N, C-alpha and C positions, 0 to 999 in steps of 0.2 A: 472260570479264570481266577487265579490267585494273585492278589494285589497287596503289596506292602504300602501302607499310607503313613507318611511322616508328617505329623502336625508340628510345624516349626514353632520355636519359642516365640517368634514374632507374630504368630497368628493366635496361639493359645494364650499368650500373656502380653502385657505391656513391657516388652523386653528392654526398652530404653531406660526404664526407671532404675535408679541406683540407690534409692533410700529404702532398702529392704530390711525387714525385721531381722533381729539377731538373737531372738529368744523364742522359746516355744509359746509362751503366753502371748507375745506380740504377734507371732505368726497366726495363732488361732483368731486373734481379734481383727487383724488387718489383711491376712493372706488373700482373701477373696477380692480385695481391691486391685490386685495385680493380674487378675485373670480376665480375659476377653470373653465374657459369657455370651454376648450377642453373637460374636463370630462363631463360637462353639455351637450355638443352637442351630444356625443355618447349615453349618458343616455336618452336624449330626443328622439333620433332616435330609440332606442330600445322600448321605451314606445309607440311611434307613431306606430311602426310596430305591436306591440301587440294590441293596441287600434283599428287598422284598421281591425283586425279580427272580432271585434264586440262582443266579448264574455266577456269583462271585463268592470267594472266600477272602476275608480281610484280615490283615495283621496290622495293628495300630502301634505306632511308636510316637511318643511326644517329646519335643524338646523341653528344656528346663527354663529358658528365659531367666529372669532375675532370681527365680527360686533356686537356681544352681550357680549360674555364672557370677552373680554379684558376691555370693557367699564364698565361693572358691577363690575369687580374685582377692577379696578382703583377707582371707586366711593366708594366701600366698604373700600378701603385703604385710603380714605380721600380726593381724588381729587375732584375738583369742576366740576363735570359733571352733567348736567341736565338730569333727568330721561326721559324727552321728547326727548332728543337727542338720547338716547339709542333706544327708539322706532323708531325714524327717521332712525337710522342706520340699524336696522334689517328689517325695511320696504324697505329701499334702496336695500338690498340684495334680498328680496323676489320679488321686482319689476323686477330686472334684470333677475331672474330665470324665472318668468312668461312671461316676454317679449320674452325670448328665445323660450318658448313653443308656444306663439302666432305666432311668426315668422315661426315656423314649422307647423302652421295650426291647432293647438290644441285649442279647446274651453275651456278656463280655467278662473276662477275668484277667487280673493283673499278675504279671510275672516280675518279681522284684530283682533287678540285677545285684543289689547289695547282698542278697541271700544266695543267688544262683551262679554268679560269675566271679572271676578273679583276673587280676593282671599278672601275666606270666613273665613280664619283662620286655624292655625294648619296644614298648608300644603295642605289644601283643596281648590278647585277652583270651581266656578260656570261657566260651559262651555256650558250650555244648549242652549243658543241662537245661539252660533256658530254651535253646532251640528245640530240644527233644520234647520239653513240656509244651511248647507252642504247637508242635506237630500233633501231639495228643489232643490238645484243645480243639484244633481244627477238625479232627476226626469226629469230635462230639458236637460239632456245629457251634462252637463257642469262639468268639473273636479273642485272640490273645492280645493283651495290651502290655506294653513295657515302655521304658523311658530312660533318658540319660540319667546316670546315677554315679555315686562313688562306690568303688568295689575294693575288696582287700587285695593286697599284693602277695605274691608267692616268693618267699625267701629273698626279697630285695626291698629297697626303699623306693616309694613313688614320690610324686610331687607333694603329696599330703602325708608323708611319713609311711605308715603301713597301709595306705590307701592310694588309689589312683582314680582319675576321672575316666569313666567309660561313656563316651558320647552317644547320643541317639543316632548319629550318622553311622557310626561303626555298627551299632545294632541293626540298623536298616540293611547295611551291606551283608552282615553275617546271616541274618534271618532270610533275606532274599535268596542268598546262595544256598543255604541249608534246605530251605523249603521249596526250592526250585520255582520261585515266583515267576509269574508271567510279566509282571510290570511293577515298577515303583513309582508312586506319585508323591512328590514333595510339595507340601502346601505351605507357601510362603506369603510375605506381605508385599511382594513386588510381582510384576508380570512374568518374570522368568530371569534369565541370566543376561547381564549387561557386561560390556568390556570394562566398565568402571562404574562406581557407585552412582546410580541414577538419582539418589537422594541428595547428592552433593554436586553432581555435574550435569548441566542441562544438555550437553552434547554426548551423553552416554549412548552408546550404540547397542541396540537389542540384538542378542544372539538367538536366532530362531532354532537352529539345529547344531548339535555337536555330534560329529561322526568320527568313528574309529578312535575315540579318546583324545582328539585334537581340539584344543581351544586356546584362545589368547585373551587373557584378562590382565589388567594392570595391577601389579602387586601393591603399589602404594595407595590404591583407592579401595582396597578390600578391608571391610570391617573384620577384625580379629577378636574372637572371644576365647575363653579358656579351653575350648575344644578344638581350636584351630581356625584357619582361614577358609574362605569360600573355595579357594583353589584346592585345599585338602578334601573338602566335601565333594567337589566335582571329580577329583581323581578317583574317589571310591566308586562313584556312579559310573564313570567311564570304564573302570575296571570291570564292573558288573556287565556292562554292554559288550566289551571286547572279549572277556574270558568266559562269560556265562550266557551271553546272548539275551540278557535281561535289559530291556529298555526302561528309561526313566523319563518322567515328565515333571517339570517344575512349573507350578502354576500359582496364581494369586488367589489365596483362599479368603481374602477379605471381601471379594466381590461375589455376592450370592449367585449361584448357578454354575460357576466355573468348575468347581470340583465335580458336580453332577455330570457335566459334559465330559470331563476326563474319565470318570468312572464308566460312562457309556461308550467309551472308545473314541471320543472326539479328540484328535490330536492337533487341531487347528489353533489352539491357544497355548501359551507358555513356551518353554524351551524343551525340545525333545532331544534326549541323549540316546543314540542308537549306534 
């Protein structure tokens, strides 16, 4: 089975923090403070256990959390932040994550969108080279790892001038489609999808299943970051299910054991998109 795993920024990092470093020196000194190492350790342990069975191929995509969102937002608000530093920051996070995997004995290699992808305009991206390299790594028994990043634009201006933000969610969609994945697992910090933000509303209703791309969530309660809203992320997953017959499962990765269950085919937890 071929599975695309998205480690959401809320699981890999302390996403709500906004006091993020704005220089290389400060990033090297304080960057690790923004990473959820305890969560990563149990997530990697569960992936290692599933991988040892030998039945799965994994593709790993990690979100950026404050390593990307805070810096991009600050730049959009007029702060003098170099686009190259935003790439350096998200690359720092990915390296920390992949180093944890390598320490656990997992053969993993990073594909950097900054070097392999581009924005072709109107929200469209050329990710073919990255997808092709991912396919070659899988044939060698290596887990491809990639992440949300900034990428150059082609003959047009993006939100960041000659660069645009390529989200991890778009990479999940493109990789799953290109590699004909059997499943996508989104590892989040909540139990799945709710009709409104469960962190703000006690009467939020849990959505167990999304079928045929149809769902109803309240726009005014959705947290929006620089890569878009929850609705946009769900639309991509719904499109995978409807057009490519690839189902997705959104689970709580902060609870040990949940990811392991999902990797073993247990769909009784989280939200299932099919």
